[in-house]
C-alpha positions, 0 to 999 in steps of 0.5 A, a space after each residue: 708294420 714298421 714304416 721307419 725304413 720306408 720313411 728314411 728312404 723317402 727322405 733320402 730320395 727327396 734330399 737327393 732330388 733337391 736342385 743344387 744351389 746356384 753359385 753367387 757372389 755379391 760385394 758391398 762396401 761397408 766403410 769407405 774412406 772419405 764418406 765420414 770426414 772424421 776418419 781418414 782410414 778404416 782398417 782391421 776388419 772383423 766379422 762374426 755371426 751371433 747365436 741368433 744369426 745377427 752379423 756383426 762387422 767392425 773395424 778400426 776407424 783412424 782419424 789422421 792416418 798420415 805417418 802414424 797409422 797403428 798409433 793414430 787417434 783410433 775409434 772402434 766402429 760396428 755395423 749390424 745386419 739381421 738379414 745375412 749381411 744384405 743390409 746394415 745398420 749405421 756405424 757406431 762407436 762401441 769402445 769407450 774407457 772413462 778416466 785418464 788414458 796415458 800414452 804408451 811410452 813407446 808410442 811417443 818414440 814414433 814420429 808425428 804421434 800426438 800425445 792427445 790422441 787416444 788409440 783404441 786398437 785390436 778389437 776381438 769379438 766372440 759369438 757365445 753359444 748362449 747368445 752372449 757377444 764377448 768383446 776384448 779391445 786394447 787401449 794404447 797397446 798396453 791395456 786390455 778391456 773386456 765387455 759383453 753384449 746380451 742383445 746381439 751387439 745393440 749395446 755393451 756392458 761397461 768395459 772392465 780392465 783385464 790387463 792383469 791377466 797379461 802379467 803372467 807372460 812377463 816371466 817368459 817375455 818382458 812385453 811392453 806392447 800388447 795386442 789382442 787378435 785381431 779378428 773374431 775369436 772362438 768359444 770351444 765346445 768345452 765352453 772356454 773362450 780363447 783369444 790369440 794375442 801378440 806381445 812385443 818388447 817394443 824395441 823394433 820397427 813401429 814399436 811392434 817388434 820383436 814379437 811373440 804370440 800366445 793366447 789368453 782364455 776364460 773358463 767362466 764366461 768372460 768374467 776372469 781371464 788367464 794367460 796361456 803359454 807362449 805359442 810361437 816365440 821369436 827366433 831366427 826361423 820364426 821371425 816376429 809372429 804376431 796377428 793370429 787367428 784360431 779355430 777348433 778342430 773336430 777332435 777338440 784341439 785348437 789350431 792357431 794360424 799365425 802371421 809372421 815376417 819369416 823368410 819362408 813366406 808361409 803361414 805358421 801353424 801350431 796346435 794345442 789340446 786346450 787352446 792355452 797350453 802344450 803348443 806343438 812346434 810351429 810349422 810352415 804351411 806350404 799352401 798358405 802364402 804369407 805376404 805379411 798380412 792378417 788372415 781369417 779362419 772359420 769353420 763351415 758346418 752346414 748341410 752335413 759338411 764340416 770344412 775349414 775356410 781361410 782367407 788372406 792375400 794369396 800373393 808373393 810377387 815381391 818376395 821373389 821366391 821362398 828365400 827372400 827376407 820377409 820385408 816386402 808386402 805386396 798385398 793383393 789377391 785376397 783369396 779364400 781356401 777350403 780344407 776338407 781335412 782339418 787344415 792339413 791340405 787346402 783343396 780349393 783356392 779362389 780369388 775374391 779380389 785380384 787387385 790391391 787387397 789386404 786384411 780380412 776376416 771370414 764368417 758363415 751365417 746360419 743359412 750357410 752364406 759365407 761372408 768375407 770382410 776385407 780391405 781393398 783399394 777403391 780404384 785399384 791403383 793404391 794399397 787398400 790402407 792408403 787413400 781411397 781404401 774401403 772395407 768390403 763384405 763379400 757374400 757368396 756360397 760354397 757352390 761359388 767357392 767350389 765352382 
C-alpha cells in the first residue's frame, strides 16, 4: 500500500492547524550618543545575518561631528548577536589600515577639517553562503579596501587595497571622491559578489556632488574586483544619484534602489541581468518617497514566502509636492514596506519610528525575525544625526508588519 499521499495529507493538515505567530515589535538601542566620550556621533548603520545565523550590526563612529560630519575623524564599529538580535557583544573597531593615510585633497576644502583626522567611511558587509563574511570600506573617500572573516565577524583578515578596480570608471567619469554602499550588499546565486558604489568629481556640496552610481563585482570570492557599468548617471532628471542598495530578483536580475536629489522626490530603480552591466533606464518608483536619505532592502524568504522588504523615512513634509527641488531633508517616519511582486508594487507600509529618524538597513534572521537597524532622535526634538541621536535595532515579525 502506498502511504505517501496519506502522509502528505497529514503533513498539510498539521501545517494548517499550526496557530499563527503572535505579532511582536521590540526595540533596542545599540549605539547612543554620549555613552562613549570618544565619539560624538554614530551614523551609517548596517546589518546582515551570516550563513551561520549570527547577526552583525555596524556603523561609523565619528569623533568630532561638529561642522565636518562625513569628513570627520571616523572609525567603524561592529557588534555581534548570536541569538537573533536579542543580546549583543560590546562594540569593537574592525577597520585599520597601516602606513601613511593622506587626506583626500577635496577634504581640505571643507571648513573645520583637521589634516590629522583619519576618515574610515562607507563600510559594506556581505554574508557569503559558504560562511565567509566579506567586507569593503573606504579610506578618505578615495581608497577602497577588502577584508574577510571566516569566524562570523570575530576577526577579519588584514585589509587589501582594491582601489585599482575603480580606475576603469575614469574612462566614463573622472571621479575624485568615491564611496562603497553603504549598508549590506549581496552574493548572487551565481556566486558573484555585487557592491553598489557612488562616485563624484568632488566639485559640489560637501565634495560629494555631482555624483553617479555603479557597481563593482567579484567572481572569485572577493580576491579580485572589477568595475561594472555606470548604472545611474547624473542628469537634469536624475540629480546626484548616490547611496544605493541591491537585491537579487527571483529571475536572477539585480535591482538597484537608489537615493538621489531629483525633483521627483522618489527612489530611483534600475535593473541589470548580472549586477554589473546592461542597466535599464532608471525609473522613479512612485510608491517610495525620497526625503534624500539612505534606505535598506532585503529579500524575505521564509515559510514558503518570497518577499522584498524596503526601509526608509517615508516622508515628504518639507518637499511640498513632487515639483519642489530636492534640497530639504525632513527625515522622519522610518517605515518598512513589503512587495509581493518583486518590487513592482508595495502592498504594505508600516511605520517603525514616527519621529525624527533617518538612515536604515534591514535583514532577516534564519527564524524569520526581521531586523531594521536605523538612526533616530533620542528625545524626538532633533534630527537623529545631531545631538542626542542613537542607532536602534527593531526586531519584529512578518505578522506585526502585515497586521
